[in-house]
C-alpha positions in Angstrom: 18.5 7.4 -50.4 19.6 8.8 -53.7 22.5 11.3 -54.0 19.9 14.0 -55.1 17.9 13.3 -51.9 21.0 13.6 -49.7 22.1 16.8 -51.5 18.6 18.3 -51.1 18.5 17.5 -47.3 22.0 18.8 -46.8 21.1 22.0 -48.6 18.0 22.5 -46.5 20.0 22.0 -43.3 22.6 24.5 -44.5 19.9 27.1 -45.3 18.3 26.5 -41.8 21.7 27.0 -40.1 22.3 30.2 -42.1 18.9 31.5 -41.2 19.5 30.8 -37.5 22.9 32.5 -37.7 21.3 35.7 -39.2 18.1 35.8 -37.1 19.2 34.6 -33.7 19.0 31.4 -31.6 15.9 29.3 -31.4 13.4 29.2 -28.6 14.2 27.8 -25.2 10.5 27.8 -24.3 9.1 24.2 -24.2 6.8 23.5 -27.1 6.3 19.8 -27.3 5.1 18.5 -30.7 5.7 21.9 -32.4 7.8 22.2 -35.5 11.3 23.4 -34.6 9.9 24.5 -31.2 8.7 27.8 -32.6 6.5 29.9 -30.2 4.4 33.1 -30.8 4.2 35.1 -27.6 1.8 38.1 -27.5 2.5 40.7 -24.7 -0.6 42.9 -24.5 -1.9 45.6 -22.2 -2.7 49.3 -22.0 -0.2 52.1 -22.8 2.2 52.9 -20.0 1.9 49.6 -18.1 5.4 48.6 -19.1 4.7 46.1 -21.9 8.0 46.8 -23.7 10.2 46.1 -20.7 8.3 42.9 -20.1 8.4 41.9 -23.8 12.1 42.6 -23.9 12.7 40.3 -21.0 10.4 37.6 -22.5 12.3 37.8 -25.8 15.6 37.3 -23.9 14.3 34.3 -22.0 12.6 32.7 -25.0 15.4 33.6 -27.3 12.9 35.2 -29.7 12.6 38.1 -32.1 10.8 41.1 -30.7 8.4 43.0 -32.9 6.6 46.1 -31.6 3.5 47.8 -33.0 5.0 51.2 -32.1 8.1 50.6 -34.2 6.1 49.2 -37.1 3.8 52.2 -37.0 6.7 54.7 -37.1 8.3 52.8 -40.0 5.1 52.9 -42.0 3.9 56.3 -40.9 6.6 58.7 -39.6 3.8 61.2 -38.6 1.0 58.8 -37.6 -2.7 59.8 -37.4 -3.8 56.7 -35.4 -6.8 56.2 -37.5 -8.5 52.8 -37.5 -7.3 52.1 -41.1 -3.8 52.9 -40.1 -4.0 50.7 -37.0 -5.4 47.8 -39.1 -2.4 48.2 -41.5 0.1 48.2 -38.7 -1.3 45.0 -37.1 -1.5 43.3 -40.5 2.2 44.2 -41.2 3.2 43.0 -37.7 1.5 39.7 -38.1 2.9 39.2 -41.6 6.4 39.7 -40.2 5.6 37.3 -37.3 4.2 34.7 -39.7 7.4 34.7 -41.9 9.6 34.2 -38.8 7.4 31.4 -37.4 7.4 29.6 -40.7 11.2 29.7 -40.5 11.1 28.0 -37.1 11.8 31.1 -35.1 10.2 32.2 -31.8 8.5 35.6 -32.0 7.4 38.1 -29.3 4.8 40.7 -30.2 4.6 43.9 -28.1 1.4 45.8 -28.6 -1.8 46.9 -27.0 -3.9 44.2 -28.7 -7.0 45.7 -27.1 -9.4 44.0 -29.5 -10.0 40.3 -29.0 -10.0 39.8 -32.8 -6.4 40.9 -33.0 -5.4 38.3 -30.3 -7.4 35.7 -32.3 -5.6 36.7 -35.5 -2.3 36.2 -33.7 -3.4 32.8 -32.4 -4.5 31.8 -35.9 -1.1 32.5 -37.5 0.6 30.5 -34.7 -1.7 27.6 -35.5 -1.1 27.9 -39.2 2.7 27.8 -38.6 2.2 24.8 -36.2 3.7 27.0 -33.4 2.8 27.2 -29.8 0.8 30.3 -28.8 1.2 32.1 -25.5 -0.6 35.3 -24.3 0.7 37.6 -21.5 -1.3 40.6 -20.2 0.7 43.3 -18.5 -1.1 45.3 -15.8 0.0 48.2 -13.6 -1.4 50.5 -10.9 -2.8 53.7 -12.5 -0.7 56.0 -10.3 2.5 54.2 -11.5 1.3 54.4 -15.1 0.8 58.2 -14.8 4.3 58.6 -13.5 5.9 56.4 -16.1 4.2 58.1 -19.0 5.3 61.5 -17.6 8.9 60.3 -17.4 9.1 58.7 -20.9 12.0 59.7 -23.1 13.3 58.3 -26.4 10.4 55.9 -26.8 8.5 55.1 -30.0 5.1 55.3 -28.2 3.1 58.6 -28.5 0.4 57.5 -26.1 -0.2 59.8 -23.1 -2.2 59.2 -19.9 -5.4 60.3 -21.5 -5.0 57.7 -24.2 -4.3 55.1 -21.4 -7.6 56.0 -19.8 -9.6 56.0 -23.0 -8.3 52.6 -24.1 -8.9 51.2 -20.6 -12.6 51.7 -21.3 -12.4 50.1 -24.7 -10.1 47.1 -23.9 -11.8 43.8 -24.7 -11.6 41.3 -21.8 -8.8 38.8 -22.2 -10.1 35.3 -22.4 -8.9 32.4 -20.2 -5.6 30.8 -21.0 -3.3 33.7 -20.5 -0.8 34.8 -17.8 -0.9 38.1 -16.1 2.2 40.1 -15.2 1.8 42.9 -12.6 4.4 45.5 -13.4 3.5 47.9 -10.5 6.4 47.1 -8.3 10.1 47.1 -8.5 11.8 46.0 -11.8 13.3 42.9 -10.1 9.8 41.7 -9.1 8.6 41.9 -12.7 11.8 40.2 -13.9 11.2 37.3 -11.4 7.7 36.9 -12.6 8.7 36.7 -16.2 11.6 34.4 -15.5 9.2 32.1 -13.7 6.9 32.0 -16.7 9.8 31.4 -19.1 12.4 29.1 -17.3 15.6 28.4 -19.2 16.8 24.8 -19.6 
């Protein structure tokens, strides 16, 4: 190999190490045959079911970067109107950020309702384009528990109330096969055990 080739490879490895240092460790989730082991994990479900707590645990177990639609929305629209155009822009921004991280070899966890099948397919497509593994988790919860949790929310980016939960429940596109379900109705340690079982550490 020429000295130019060795220098180029060394520079690339140095850039990768610097990116890893700045953006966090790489995925511990098995992803055989995938470039750098990158994984895109979508945590979907209705408002109030506890997606964020599940997504946070998933991100910890998978050593990934967590991106939330609620946070992206507030960054783009401090006083959001929740129009369809606004929502389209939020998901486009979310997936753009995820794509950049995946192409760098990082694992990414997306926390959002993803009530439309086309949005899940969009996420699956960017994972395929980045040669990353795709995993889909749907979080569910008993309605009575959802009502209580929404009523007790404090300091959260989500503006969705129980009426929004009920409305979106009627509009939620069925989730296709090939996903895992996390029931978040019980004690936190039960949910944690379920997530840990789905994302074992080495």
